[in-house]
N, C-alpha and C positions, 0 to 999 in steps of 0.2 A: 561422584555424588549419586547416591541411590535415589531412584525416582519412586515417590510414593504412589499408591494406587489412586488416591484422590487427584494428584497432579496429572497422572496419565489419563484418567477419565476426563478431566477438564480439557486436556489437549485434544483428546479424541472427539469430544462433543463440539468444541469450538472449531476444530479442523473440519468436521463434517458440515457444520453450518456454513463456514467459508466456502467450501467446495460446492455445496448445494446451491447457495445463492448465486455464486459466480456462474455456474453452469446454466442456471435458470435465466440469468440476465443475458448471457451470451447466446442463448437459444433463439432469441428473436432475430439474430443476424446470420444464422446458419443458411437460411434460404437465399441470402443476398438480395432480398426484396427491400428496396428503399422505402416502400410504404410501411414496413414493419419497424422502421427506425423510431426510437423514442424521442430524440431531440429534433427540432426543426433543422433542415439542412440547406446549404447553399447550392448543392448540386451533386452530381455523381462523384466528382473528385473528393468533395467533403465526405461523402458516404464511404468511399474507398479508404480514406485515411482513418475514419472512425472505426471501420471494421477491422483494419489492421491493428489499431490501438486496442480494441476490445479483445481480439484473439491472442495477441501477444500478452496482454494483461491477464487473460485467463490462464495461459501457460505459466505466468509468473506466480499466480496464486497457487496453482496445483503443485508446482515445483517447490515453492516456498513453504507450504505446509509440511512437506516431507522433511525439510531441513530441521524442523523442531521436534521430530518424533524421537522419544527416548531410545537410546541404544543404537540408532542407525549409524551414527558416526563411529561408535566403538566397535560394533559388530560387523558393519558393512561399510567401511570407510570409502571404498571405491564407489559404491552407489551414492554415498553422501557427496562425494566430489563431483560425480557426473550430474547429479540433480542440482548441485550448486552452479555448475556451468550453464545448465539449462535455464536456471533462474536468472542469472545475469544476462544471458543471451536474449531473454524475453524482456527484462526490465529496461535495459538501455534503450532499445528502439521504442518500446511502449511509452516510456516517459517522454521521449522526444516527440513522438506522435501526439501525445497528450498535450504538449505545449502548443503544437500547431492547431489541434482541434479546439483548444481553448480560445485561440485568437480568432477562429472562424465562427465562434458562437454567435447566434442571432439574438441572444438575450442580454447582451451588454456586459458591462464591467461587473455587475452583480454576480454573474456566474463565471465569467472568464477569469476574474481576479483570483478566487480560491483555487480554481483548476490550474491556473498558471503557477501559483505558489506550490501547490501539491506536486505538480509534474517536475518542477525544478528541484525541490527537495528530494523527490524520489530518485531522480537522476544522480544527484550528489551522493545520496546514501549508497547507491549501487557502485559508484566509482570508488568510494572509500572502502566499501565492503570487499570489492574485488582486489583493490590494491593491498589491503592488509592481509588478505588471504595469500596473495602471491609473495608477500614479504614474510609470510609465516608468522605474523603477529596475531596469533589465534585469539588472544584475549580481546584485542581491539576488534578483530573480525566478528566475534560473537556479538559485541555491542552494536556494531554497524548493521549486522543482520537483523537484530531485534528492531532497531530503528527503521531499517528498510522495510521489513515486513509489516510494521505498524502502518507505513505509508501504502504498501501494496494492498493491505486489507481495507484501506479507506473506501475502495469500490464496494465492499460489503457493508461496512458500518454506515456509509452515506445513505444507502437504501433503508437501513434500519432507522436511522435518524429521520429520514423523510417520512416513513410510515408513522413514527411516533409523533412528530410535529404535526402531521396531517390529522392524526386522531385527536390531538390536544386542541388544535385550532382548525376545525372543519370548515369554518368560514374565512379562514385566513387567506392572505394573498399567496397564490401558488408560487410566484417567482421568489418572494421573500422566504418562503419555506424551503424552496429548492436551494437558494443561496446559503441559507443558514445551515442546512444539512451538509452542504459541501464543505463549509468551514469546520463544522463539528467533526466531520468524518475523519479528518487527519489531525486536527489540533488535539482533540481528546485522545486519539490513539497515541500520539507522540508523548503526551503527558503520562499516560498509563505506561508506555514503554520506558520512559525515564524513571518512573517510580519502580518499575520491575527491575531495571538495571541496578539501581541503588539498593533496593531491598534484598536482592540476591547477592550483593557484594561483588559484582563483576568488575568494578573499577578499583578494588583494593589492591590488586596485584599488578596493576599497570604501571609503567614508568610515569614519572611526573609529567613529562611532555605530552603524554596521551590524555592527560586530564585537563588540559587547557580548553577553554570554551571553543566549541567547534562551530563551523559554518551552520550545520544543521540546528544546533542548540540555539544559536543567536536568531536564526531565521524563524524557528519555532516560536520563540518568545515574541518576536515581532508579529507573527501571524496570530498568536493568541491575543495580543493587544488590539489588533485590527478587528478580530472577531468579536 
């Protein structure tokens, strides 16, 4: 499929935004100074887990962006495979660390809830993405990669939603805005991803077994109803 200039430009702009916001967010933790941490912490162990989660998540974003660049797989398949391995090597630990950090949150269920669901879905998407790649089911692999990166980029969209909601409700409750932004960060991303998968026809050539409702789809629908 030939890539249009508009599509390539959209990928370039969105990829740049993802990378820029991710690097900016991670920069607060480069110095390893607990006082620079954005959320309230339980102690040094909590901070260490958070830093590990953030830096592995940063690697996941950077590697994930490269996987969607037009022509990389066709022209440089070895680079595509290497970056894919880097992506999975980052997502799997980062998602598990995200689960732990969510349980350690000092802000209660309002924030730990969406972060727990997000981390669980992120882990599941990575497992299915890795498994379908190893089974050489590349059609299914592409779909799981789209879903997976929609969850990976929640770290970016969550900040954008937080800024938007804060601007719309300057006097609003900060915890409510933060929790709402966390839900929107991945629920909306998953809805857009599923629309993209269907609109591009990625499911048309898959075996019927691959079209059965997946864990991710059912969980996403459940998450949307909670939000």
